[in-house]
mmCIF file of the N, C-alpha and C atoms, coordinates in Angstrom:
data_MODEL
# 
_entry.id   MODEL 
# 
loop_
_atom_site.group_PDB 
_atom_site.id 
_atom_site.type_symbol 
_atom_site.label_atom_id 
_atom_site.label_alt_id 
_atom_site.label_comp_id 
_atom_site.label_asym_id 
_atom_site.label_entity_id 
_atom_site.label_seq_id 
_atom_site.pdbx_PDB_ins_code 
_atom_site.Cartn_x 
_atom_site.Cartn_y 
_atom_site.Cartn_z 
_atom_site.occupancy 
_atom_site.B_iso_or_equiv 
_atom_site.pdbx_formal_charge 
_atom_site.auth_seq_id 
_atom_site.auth_comp_id 
_atom_site.auth_asym_id 
_atom_site.auth_atom_id 
_atom_site.pdbx_PDB_model_num 
ATOM 1   N N  . MET A 1 1  ? 1.468   20.477  -44.482 1.00 0.00 ? 1  MET A N  1 
ATOM 2   C CA . MET A 1 1  ? 1.271   21.380  -43.351 1.00 0.00 ? 1  MET A CA 1 
ATOM 3   C C  . MET A 1 1  ? 0.142   20.882  -42.452 1.00 0.00 ? 1  MET A C  1 
ATOM 4   N N  . LEU A 1 2  ? -0.894  20.355  -43.062 1.00 0.00 ? 2  LEU A N  1 
ATOM 5   C CA . LEU A 1 2  ? -2.020  19.856  -42.281 1.00 0.00 ? 2  LEU A CA 1 
ATOM 6   C C  . LEU A 1 2  ? -1.590  18.664  -41.411 1.00 0.00 ? 2  LEU A C  1 
ATOM 7   N N  . LYS A 1 3  ? -0.645  17.873  -41.911 1.00 0.00 ? 3  LYS A N  1 
ATOM 8   C CA . LYS A 1 3  ? -0.151  16.734  -41.131 1.00 0.00 ? 3  LYS A CA 1 
ATOM 9   C C  . LYS A 1 3  ? 0.525   17.207  -39.842 1.00 0.00 ? 3  LYS A C  1 
ATOM 10  N N  . PHE A 1 4  ? 1.277   18.302  -39.927 1.00 0.00 ? 4  PHE A N  1 
ATOM 11  C CA . PHE A 1 4  ? 1.959   18.824  -38.739 1.00 0.00 ? 4  PHE A CA 1 
ATOM 12  C C  . PHE A 1 4  ? 0.967   19.381  -37.728 1.00 0.00 ? 4  PHE A C  1 
ATOM 13  N N  . VAL A 1 5  ? -0.086  19.991  -38.209 1.00 0.00 ? 5  VAL A N  1 
ATOM 14  C CA . VAL A 1 5  ? -1.111  20.528  -37.307 1.00 0.00 ? 5  VAL A CA 1 
ATOM 15  C C  . VAL A 1 5  ? -1.821  19.378  -36.584 1.00 0.00 ? 5  VAL A C  1 
ATOM 16  N N  . ILE A 1 6  ? -2.187  18.348  -37.347 1.00 0.00 ? 6  ILE A N  1 
ATOM 17  C CA . ILE A 1 6  ? -2.853  17.196  -36.731 1.00 0.00 ? 6  ILE A CA 1 
ATOM 18  C C  . ILE A 1 6  ? -1.923  16.510  -35.734 1.00 0.00 ? 6  ILE A C  1 
ATOM 19  N N  . LEU A 1 7  ? -0.651  16.358  -36.096 1.00 0.00 ? 7  LEU A N  1 
ATOM 20  C CA . LEU A 1 7  ? 0.319   15.744  -35.199 1.00 0.00 ? 7  LEU A CA 1 
ATOM 21  C C  . LEU A 1 7  ? 0.496   16.571  -33.924 1.00 0.00 ? 7  LEU A C  1 
ATOM 22  N N  . GLY A 1 8  ? 0.552   17.893  -34.057 1.00 0.00 ? 8  GLY A N  1 
ATOM 23  C CA . GLY A 1 8  ? 0.706   18.771  -32.897 1.00 0.00 ? 8  GLY A CA 1 
ATOM 24  C C  . GLY A 1 8  ? -0.500  18.709  -31.974 1.00 0.00 ? 8  GLY A C  1 
ATOM 25  N N  . VAL A 1 9  ? -1.701  18.723  -32.546 1.00 0.00 ? 9  VAL A N  1 
ATOM 26  C CA . VAL A 1 9  ? -2.923  18.662  -31.730 1.00 0.00 ? 9  VAL A CA 1 
ATOM 27  C C  . VAL A 1 9  ? -3.011  17.313  -31.027 1.00 0.00 ? 9  VAL A C  1 
ATOM 28  N N  . ALA A 1 10 ? -2.682  16.236  -31.722 1.00 0.00 ? 10 ALA A N  1 
ATOM 29  C CA . ALA A 1 10 ? -2.730  14.917  -31.101 1.00 0.00 ? 10 ALA A CA 1 
ATOM 30  C C  . ALA A 1 10 ? -1.702  14.806  -29.982 1.00 0.00 ? 10 ALA A C  1 
ATOM 31  N N  . SER A 1 11 ? -0.514  15.385  -30.194 1.00 0.00 ? 11 SER A N  1 
ATOM 32  C CA . SER A 1 11 ? 0.520   15.340  -29.157 1.00 0.00 ? 11 SER A CA 1 
ATOM 33  C C  . SER A 1 11 ? 0.089   16.127  -27.922 1.00 0.00 ? 11 SER A C  1 
ATOM 34  N N  . LEU A 1 12 ? -0.475  17.305  -28.124 1.00 0.00 ? 12 LEU A N  1 
ATOM 35  C CA . LEU A 1 12 ? -0.945  18.104  -26.986 1.00 0.00 ? 12 LEU A CA 1 
ATOM 36  C C  . LEU A 1 12 ? -2.086  17.409  -26.250 1.00 0.00 ? 12 LEU A C  1 
ATOM 37  N N  . ALA A 1 13 ? -2.961  16.748  -26.983 1.00 0.00 ? 13 ALA A N  1 
ATOM 38  C CA . ALA A 1 13 ? -4.057  16.027  -26.337 1.00 0.00 ? 13 ALA A CA 1 
ATOM 39  C C  . ALA A 1 13 ? -3.514  14.864  -25.505 1.00 0.00 ? 13 ALA A C  1 
ATOM 40  N N  . PHE A 1 14 ? -2.510  14.168  -26.041 1.00 0.00 ? 14 PHE A N  1 
ATOM 41  C CA . PHE A 1 14 ? -1.911  13.046  -25.311 1.00 0.00 ? 14 PHE A CA 1 
ATOM 42  C C  . PHE A 1 14 ? -1.211  13.529  -24.044 1.00 0.00 ? 14 PHE A C  1 
ATOM 43  N N  . VAL A 1 15 ? -0.460  14.617  -24.155 1.00 0.00 ? 15 VAL A N  1 
ATOM 44  C CA . VAL A 1 15 ? 0.240   15.170  -22.982 1.00 0.00 ? 15 VAL A CA 1 
ATOM 45  C C  . VAL A 1 15 ? -0.758  15.694  -21.973 1.00 0.00 ? 15 VAL A C  1 
ATOM 46  N N  . GLY A 1 16 ? -1.819  16.328  -22.435 1.00 0.00 ? 16 GLY A N  1 
ATOM 47  C CA . GLY A 1 16 ? -2.850  16.839  -21.522 1.00 0.00 ? 16 GLY A CA 1 
ATOM 48  C C  . GLY A 1 16 ? -3.535  15.722  -20.764 1.00 0.00 ? 16 GLY A C  1 
ATOM 49  N N  . THR A 1 17 ? -3.782  14.605  -21.424 1.00 0.00 ? 17 THR A N  1 
ATOM 50  C CA . THR A 1 17 ? -4.401  13.464  -20.734 1.00 0.00 ? 17 THR A CA 1 
ATOM 51  C C  . THR A 1 17 ? -3.452  12.885  -19.702 1.00 0.00 ? 17 THR A C  1 
ATOM 52  N N  . ALA A 1 18 ? -2.177  12.812  -20.028 1.00 0.00 ? 18 ALA A N  1 
ATOM 53  C CA . ALA A 1 18 ? -1.201  12.260  -19.079 1.00 0.00 ? 18 ALA A CA 1 
ATOM 54  C C  . ALA A 1 18 ? -1.066  13.163  -17.859 1.00 0.00 ? 18 ALA A C  1 
ATOM 55  N N  . VAL A 1 19 ? -1.094  14.469  -18.058 1.00 0.00 ? 19 VAL A N  1 
ATOM 56  C CA . VAL A 1 19 ? -0.990  15.406  -16.931 1.00 0.00 ? 19 VAL A CA 1 
ATOM 57  C C  . VAL A 1 19 ? -2.236  15.300  -16.063 1.00 0.00 ? 19 VAL A C  1 
ATOM 58  N N  . ALA A 1 20 ? -3.406  15.192  -16.680 1.00 0.00 ? 20 ALA A N  1 
ATOM 59  C CA . ALA A 1 20 ? -4.648  15.100  -15.900 1.00 0.00 ? 20 ALA A CA 1 
ATOM 60  C C  . ALA A 1 20 ? -4.692  13.805  -15.101 1.00 0.00 ? 20 ALA A C  1 
ATOM 61  N N  . ALA A 1 21 ? -4.085  12.743  -15.587 1.00 0.00 ? 21 ALA A N  1 
ATOM 62  C CA . ALA A 1 21 ? -4.081  11.474  -14.850 1.00 0.00 ? 21 ALA A CA 1 
ATOM 63  C C  . ALA A 1 21 ? -3.177  11.550  -13.626 1.00 0.00 ? 21 ALA A C  1 
ATOM 64  N N  . ASP A 1 22 ? -2.192  12.448  -13.632 1.00 0.00 ? 22 ASP A N  1 
ATOM 65  C CA . ASP A 1 22 ? -1.262  12.563  -12.507 1.00 0.00 ? 22 ASP A CA 1 
ATOM 66  C C  . ASP A 1 22 ? -1.742  13.522  -11.427 1.00 0.00 ? 22 ASP A C  1 
ATOM 67  N N  . LEU A 1 23 ? -2.847  14.218  -11.654 1.00 0.00 ? 23 LEU A N  1 
ATOM 68  C CA . LEU A 1 23 ? -3.349  15.150  -10.643 1.00 0.00 ? 23 LEU A CA 1 
ATOM 69  C C  . LEU A 1 23 ? -3.854  14.368  -9.432  1.00 0.00 ? 23 LEU A C  1 
ATOM 70  N N  . PRO A 1 24 ? -3.681  14.909  -8.220  1.00 0.00 ? 24 PRO A N  1 
ATOM 71  C CA . PRO A 1 24 ? -4.135  14.188  -7.028  1.00 0.00 ? 24 PRO A CA 1 
ATOM 72  C C  . PRO A 1 24 ? -5.659  14.095  -6.984  1.00 0.00 ? 24 PRO A C  1 
ATOM 73  N N  . GLN A 1 25 ? -6.149  12.969  -6.508  1.00 0.00 ? 25 GLN A N  1 
ATOM 74  C CA . GLN A 1 25 ? -7.582  12.731  -6.379  1.00 0.00 ? 25 GLN A CA 1 
ATOM 75  C C  . GLN A 1 25 ? -7.931  12.663  -4.891  1.00 0.00 ? 25 GLN A C  1 
ATOM 76  N N  . PRO A 1 26 ? -9.056  13.211  -4.470  1.00 0.00 ? 26 PRO A N  1 
ATOM 77  C CA . PRO A 1 26 ? -9.424  13.092  -3.060  1.00 0.00 ? 26 PRO A CA 1 
ATOM 78  C C  . PRO A 1 26 ? -9.761  11.645  -2.711  1.00 0.00 ? 26 PRO A C  1 
ATOM 79  N N  . GLN A 1 27 ? -9.209  11.186  -1.596  1.00 0.00 ? 27 GLN A N  1 
ATOM 80  C CA . GLN A 1 27 ? -9.420  9.815   -1.151  1.00 0.00 ? 27 GLN A CA 1 
ATOM 81  C C  . GLN A 1 27 ? -10.356 9.820   0.059   1.00 0.00 ? 27 GLN A C  1 
ATOM 82  N N  . PRO A 1 28 ? -11.159 8.764   0.232   1.00 0.00 ? 28 PRO A N  1 
ATOM 83  C CA . PRO A 1 28 ? -12.039 8.715   1.407   1.00 0.00 ? 28 PRO A CA 1 
ATOM 84  C C  . PRO A 1 28 ? -11.223 8.542   2.689   1.00 0.00 ? 28 PRO A C  1 
ATOM 85  N N  . GLN A 1 29 ? -11.717 9.137   3.758   1.00 0.00 ? 29 GLN A N  1 
ATOM 86  C CA . GLN A 1 29 ? -11.029 9.052   5.037   1.00 0.00 ? 29 GLN A CA 1 
ATOM 87  C C  . GLN A 1 29 ? -11.264 7.685   5.661   1.00 0.00 ? 29 GLN A C  1 
ATOM 88  N N  . PRO A 1 30 ? -10.231 7.086   6.306   1.00 0.00 ? 30 PRO A N  1 
ATOM 89  C CA . PRO A 1 30 ? -10.441 5.791   6.968   1.00 0.00 ? 30 PRO A CA 1 
ATOM 90  C C  . PRO A 1 30 ? -11.342 5.958   8.189   1.00 0.00 ? 30 PRO A C  1 
ATOM 91  N N  . ALA A 1 31 ? -12.105 4.926   8.475   1.00 0.00 ? 31 ALA A N  1 
ATOM 92  C CA . ALA A 1 31 ? -13.012 4.958   9.630   1.00 0.00 ? 31 ALA A CA 1 
ATOM 93  C C  . ALA A 1 31 ? -12.206 4.918   10.917  1.00 0.00 ? 31 ALA A C  1 
ATOM 94  N N  . ALA A 1 32 ? -12.624 5.695   11.884  1.00 0.00 ? 32 ALA A N  1 
ATOM 95  C CA . ALA A 1 32 ? -11.927 5.737   13.174  1.00 0.00 ? 32 ALA A CA 1 
ATOM 96  C C  . ALA A 1 32 ? -12.272 4.490   13.970  1.00 0.00 ? 32 ALA A C  1 
ATOM 97  N N  . ALA A 1 33 ? -11.274 3.894   14.600  1.00 0.00 ? 33 ALA A N  1 
ATOM 98  C CA . ALA A 1 33 ? -11.483 2.697   15.416  1.00 0.00 ? 33 ALA A CA 1 
ATOM 99  C C  . ALA A 1 33 ? -12.145 3.088   16.732  1.00 0.00 ? 33 ALA A C  1 
ATOM 100 N N  . PRO A 1 34 ? -13.025 2.251   17.243  1.00 0.00 ? 34 PRO A N  1 
ATOM 101 C CA . PRO A 1 34 ? -13.635 2.562   18.538  1.00 0.00 ? 34 PRO A CA 1 
ATOM 102 C C  . PRO A 1 34 ? -12.600 2.493   19.651  1.00 0.00 ? 34 PRO A C  1 
ATOM 103 N N  . VAL A 1 35 ? -12.664 3.432   20.557  1.00 0.00 ? 35 VAL A N  1 
ATOM 104 C CA . VAL A 1 35 ? -11.680 3.520   21.641  1.00 0.00 ? 35 VAL A CA 1 
ATOM 105 C C  . VAL A 1 35 ? -11.992 2.461   22.687  1.00 0.00 ? 35 VAL A C  1 
ATOM 106 N N  . GLY A 1 36 ? -10.956 1.729   23.111  1.00 0.00 ? 36 GLY A N  1 
ATOM 107 C CA . GLY A 1 36 ? -11.114 0.750   24.162  1.00 0.00 ? 36 GLY A CA 1 
ATOM 108 C C  . GLY A 1 36 ? -11.533 -0.620  23.677  1.00 0.00 ? 36 GLY A C  1 
ATOM 109 N N  . LYS A 1 37 ? -11.631 -0.825  22.399  1.00 0.00 ? 37 LYS A N  1 
ATOM 110 C CA . LYS A 1 37 ? -12.037 -2.125  21.862  1.00 0.00 ? 37 LYS A CA 1 
ATOM 111 C C  . LYS A 1 37 ? -10.845 -2.777  21.181  1.00 0.00 ? 37 LYS A C  1 
ATOM 112 N N  . TYR A 1 38 ? -10.699 -4.090  21.376  1.00 0.00 ? 38 TYR A N  1 
ATOM 113 C CA . TYR A 1 38 ? -9.640  -4.832  20.689  1.00 0.00 ? 38 TYR A CA 1 
ATOM 114 C C  . TYR A 1 38 ? -10.067 -5.040  19.242  1.00 0.00 ? 38 TYR A C  1 
ATOM 115 N N  . PRO A 1 39 ? -9.173  -4.787  18.292  1.00 0.00 ? 39 PRO A N  1 
ATOM 116 C CA . PRO A 1 39 ? -9.560  -4.986  16.895  1.00 0.00 ? 39 PRO A CA 1 
ATOM 117 C C  . PRO A 1 39 ? -9.733  -6.471  16.580  1.00 0.00 ? 39 PRO A C  1 
ATOM 118 N N  . LEU A 1 40 ? -10.956 -6.915  16.482  1.00 0.00 ? 40 LEU A N  1 
ATOM 119 C CA . LEU A 1 40 ? -11.242 -8.330  16.250  1.00 0.00 ? 40 LEU A CA 1 
ATOM 120 C C  . LEU A 1 40 ? -10.754 -8.727  14.868  1.00 0.00 ? 40 LEU A C  1 
ATOM 121 N N  . GLY A 1 41 ? -10.197 -9.916  14.789  1.00 0.00 ? 41 GLY A N  1 
ATOM 122 C CA . GLY A 1 41 ? -9.726  -10.422 13.510  1.00 0.00 ? 41 GLY A CA 1 
ATOM 123 C C  . GLY A 1 41 ? -8.302  -10.023 13.201  1.00 0.00 ? 41 GLY A C  1 
ATOM 124 N N  . LYS A 1 42 ? -7.672  -9.294  14.077  1.00 0.00 ? 42 LYS A N  1 
ATOM 125 C CA . LYS A 1 42 ? -6.288  -8.886  13.841  1.00 0.00 ? 42 LYS A CA 1 
ATOM 126 C C  . LYS A 1 42 ? -5.409  -9.597  14.856  1.00 0.00 ? 42 LYS A C  1 
ATOM 127 N N  . TRP A 1 43 ? -4.657  -10.551 14.377  1.00 0.00 ? 43 TRP A N  1 
ATOM 128 C CA . TRP A 1 43 ? -3.766  -11.315 15.232  1.00 0.00 ? 43 TRP A CA 1 
ATOM 129 C C  . TRP A 1 43 ? -2.380  -10.687 15.213  1.00 0.00 ? 43 TRP A C  1 
ATOM 130 N N  . PRO A 1 44 ? -1.632  -10.817 16.296  1.00 0.00 ? 44 PRO A N  1 
ATOM 131 C CA . PRO A 1 44 ? -0.278  -10.231 16.325  1.00 0.00 ? 44 PRO A CA 1 
ATOM 132 C C  . PRO A 1 44 ? 0.730   -11.099 15.572  1.00 0.00 ? 44 PRO A C  1 
ATOM 133 N N  . VAL A 1 45 ? 0.448   -11.360 14.304  1.00 0.00 ? 45 VAL A N  1 
ATOM 134 C CA . VAL A 1 45 ? 1.324   -12.193 13.484  1.00 0.00 ? 45 VAL A CA 1 
ATOM 135 C C  . VAL A 1 45 ? 2.443   -11.311 12.943  1.00 0.00 ? 45 VAL A C  1 
ATOM 136 N N  . GLY A 1 46 ? 3.672   -11.792 13.067  1.00 0.00 ? 46 GLY A N  1 
ATOM 137 C CA . GLY A 1 46 ? 4.798   -11.049 12.536  1.00 0.00 ? 46 GLY A CA 1 
ATOM 138 C C  . GLY A 1 46 ? 5.300   -9.953  13.444  1.00 0.00 ? 46 GLY A C  1 
ATOM 139 N N  . LYS A 1 47 ? 4.859   -9.916  14.681  1.00 0.00 ? 47 LYS A N  1 
ATOM 140 C CA . LYS A 1 47 ? 5.288   -8.854  15.592  1.00 0.00 ? 47 LYS A CA 1 
ATOM 141 C C  . LYS A 1 47 ? 6.549   -9.221  16.360  1.00 0.00 ? 47 LYS A C  1 
ATOM 142 N N  . SER A 1 48 ? 6.884   -10.505 16.437  1.00 0.00 ? 48 SER A N  1 
ATOM 143 C CA . SER A 1 48 ? 8.083   -10.891 17.175  1.00 0.00 ? 48 SER A CA 1 
ATOM 144 C C  . SER A 1 48 ? 9.292   -10.857 16.248  1.00 0.00 ? 48 SER A C  1 
ATOM 145 N N  . PRO A 1 49 ? 10.485  -10.704 16.793  1.00 0.00 ? 49 PRO A N  1 
ATOM 146 C CA . PRO A 1 49 ? 11.676  -10.682 15.946  1.00 0.00 ? 49 PRO A CA 1 
ATOM 147 C C  . PRO A 1 49 ? 11.886  -12.006 15.228  1.00 0.00 ? 49 PRO A C  1 
ATOM 148 N N  . VAL A 1 50 ? 12.414  -11.966 14.048  1.00 0.00 ? 50 VAL A N  1 
ATOM 149 C CA . VAL A 1 50 ? 12.634  -13.171 13.249  1.00 0.00 ? 50 VAL A CA 1 
ATOM 150 C C  . VAL A 1 50 ? 13.789  -13.967 13.857  1.00 0.00 ? 50 VAL A C  1 
ATOM 151 N N  . GLY A 1 51 ? 13.595  -15.267 14.005  1.00 0.00 ? 51 GLY A N  1 
ATOM 152 C CA . GLY A 1 51 ? 14.641  -16.125 14.531  1.00 0.00 ? 51 GLY A CA 1 
ATOM 153 C C  . GLY A 1 51 ? 14.629  -16.280 16.032  1.00 0.00 ? 51 GLY A C  1 
ATOM 154 N N  . LYS A 1 52 ? 13.758  -15.589 16.731  1.00 0.00 ? 52 LYS A N  1 
ATOM 155 C CA . LYS A 1 52 ? 13.679  -15.693 18.191  1.00 0.00 ? 52 LYS A CA 1 
ATOM 156 C C  . LYS A 1 52 ? 12.463  -16.541 18.545  1.00 0.00 ? 52 LYS A C  1 
ATOM 157 N N  . TYR A 1 53 ? 12.633  -17.406 19.529  1.00 0.00 ? 53 TYR A N  1 
ATOM 158 C CA . TYR A 1 53 ? 11.529  -18.245 19.965  1.00 0.00 ? 53 TYR A CA 1 
ATOM 159 C C  . TYR A 1 53 ? 10.648  -17.457 20.921  1.00 0.00 ? 53 TYR A C  1 
ATOM 160 N N  . PRO A 1 54 ? 9.354   -17.754 20.946  1.00 0.00 ? 54 PRO A N  1 
ATOM 161 C CA . PRO A 1 54 ? 8.494   -17.103 21.937  1.00 0.00 ? 54 PRO A CA 1 
ATOM 162 C C  . PRO A 1 54 ? 8.879   -17.559 23.350  1.00 0.00 ? 54 PRO A C  1 
ATOM 163 N N  . VAL A 1 55 ? 8.468   -16.805 24.340  1.00 0.00 ? 55 VAL A N  1 
ATOM 164 C CA . VAL A 1 55 ? 8.826   -17.106 25.724  1.00 0.00 ? 55 VAL A CA 1 
ATOM 165 C C  . VAL A 1 55 ? 8.181   -18.416 26.167  1.00 0.00 ? 55 VAL A C  1 
ATOM 166 N N  . ALA A 1 56 ? 6.979   -18.726 25.697  1.00 0.00 ? 56 ALA A N  1 
ATOM 167 C CA . ALA A 1 56 ? 6.265   -19.922 26.127  1.00 0.00 ? 56 ALA A CA 1 
ATOM 168 C C  . ALA A 1 56 ? 6.757   -21.185 25.451  1.00 0.00 ? 56 ALA A C  1 
ATOM 169 N N  . ALA A 1 57 ? 7.626   -21.095 24.468  1.00 0.00 ? 57 ALA A N  1 
ATOM 170 C CA . ALA A 1 57 ? 8.091   -22.276 23.740  1.00 0.00 ? 57 ALA A CA 1 
ATOM 171 C C  . ALA A 1 57 ? 9.081   -23.065 24.601  1.00 0.00 ? 57 ALA A C  1 
ATOM 172 N N  . PRO A 1 58 ? 9.026   -24.381 24.535  1.00 0.00 ? 58 PRO A N  1 
ATOM 173 C CA . PRO A 1 58 ? 9.987   -25.187 25.296  1.00 0.00 ? 58 PRO A CA 1 
ATOM 174 C C  . PRO A 1 58 ? 11.375  -25.095 24.663  1.00 0.00 ? 58 PRO A C  1 
ATOM 175 N N  . ALA A 1 59 ? 12.370  -25.385 25.490  1.00 0.00 ? 59 ALA A N  1 
ATOM 176 C CA . ALA A 1 59 ? 13.741  -25.330 24.992  1.00 0.00 ? 59 ALA A CA 1 
ATOM 177 C C  . ALA A 1 59 ? 13.963  -26.485 24.007  1.00 0.00 ? 59 ALA A C  1 
ATOM 178 N N  . PRO A 1 60 ? 14.819  -26.311 23.028  1.00 0.00 ? 60 PRO A N  1 
ATOM 179 C CA . PRO A 1 60 ? 15.064  -27.389 22.056  1.00 0.00 ? 60 PRO A CA 1 
ATOM 180 C C  . PRO A 1 60 ? 15.789  -28.570 22.739  1.00 0.00 ? 60 PRO A C  1 
ATOM 181 N N  . LEU A 1 61 ? 15.468  -29.776 22.283  1.00 0.00 ? 61 LEU A N  1 
ATOM 182 C CA . LEU A 1 61 ? 16.044  -30.993 22.846  1.00 0.00 ? 61 LEU A CA 1 
ATOM 183 C C  . LEU A 1 61 ? 17.393  -31.252 22.173  1.00 0.00 ? 61 LEU A C  1 
ATOM 184 N N  . VAL A 1 62 ? 18.461  -31.283 22.989  1.00 0.00 ? 62 VAL A N  1 
ATOM 185 C CA . VAL A 1 62 ? 19.812  -31.493 22.447  1.00 0.00 ? 62 VAL A CA 1 
ATOM 186 C C  . VAL A 1 62 ? 20.316  -32.821 22.993  1.00 0.00 ? 62 VAL A C  1 
ATOM 187 N N  . THR A 1 63 ? 20.653  -33.761 22.121  1.00 0.00 ? 63 THR A N  1 
ATOM 188 C CA . THR A 1 63 ? 21.203  -35.051 22.554  1.00 0.00 ? 63 THR A CA 1 
ATOM 189 C C  . THR A 1 63 ? 22.548  -35.269 21.895  1.00 0.00 ? 63 THR A C  1 
ATOM 190 N N  . LYS A 1 64 ? 23.435  -35.986 22.610  1.00 0.00 ? 64 LYS A N  1 
ATOM 191 C CA . LYS A 1 64 ? 24.745  -36.279 22.059  1.00 0.00 ? 64 LYS A CA 1 
ATOM 192 C C  . LYS A 1 64 ? 24.960  -37.759 21.970  1.00 0.00 ? 64 LYS A C  1 
# 
């Protein structure tokens, strides 16, 4: 009988720890960006469609 009591208490403790780990935690708020300033260090990489050449690129050389 004592084994069942110990097993039950251990199971409840394990479930209680798992439930407490899933509770939401308060997260810090992100810093607001200054208005009117360009974000330095952030390049527009990956903003153009894939497979399309930029407008400034020369046309490909085709020879026959």
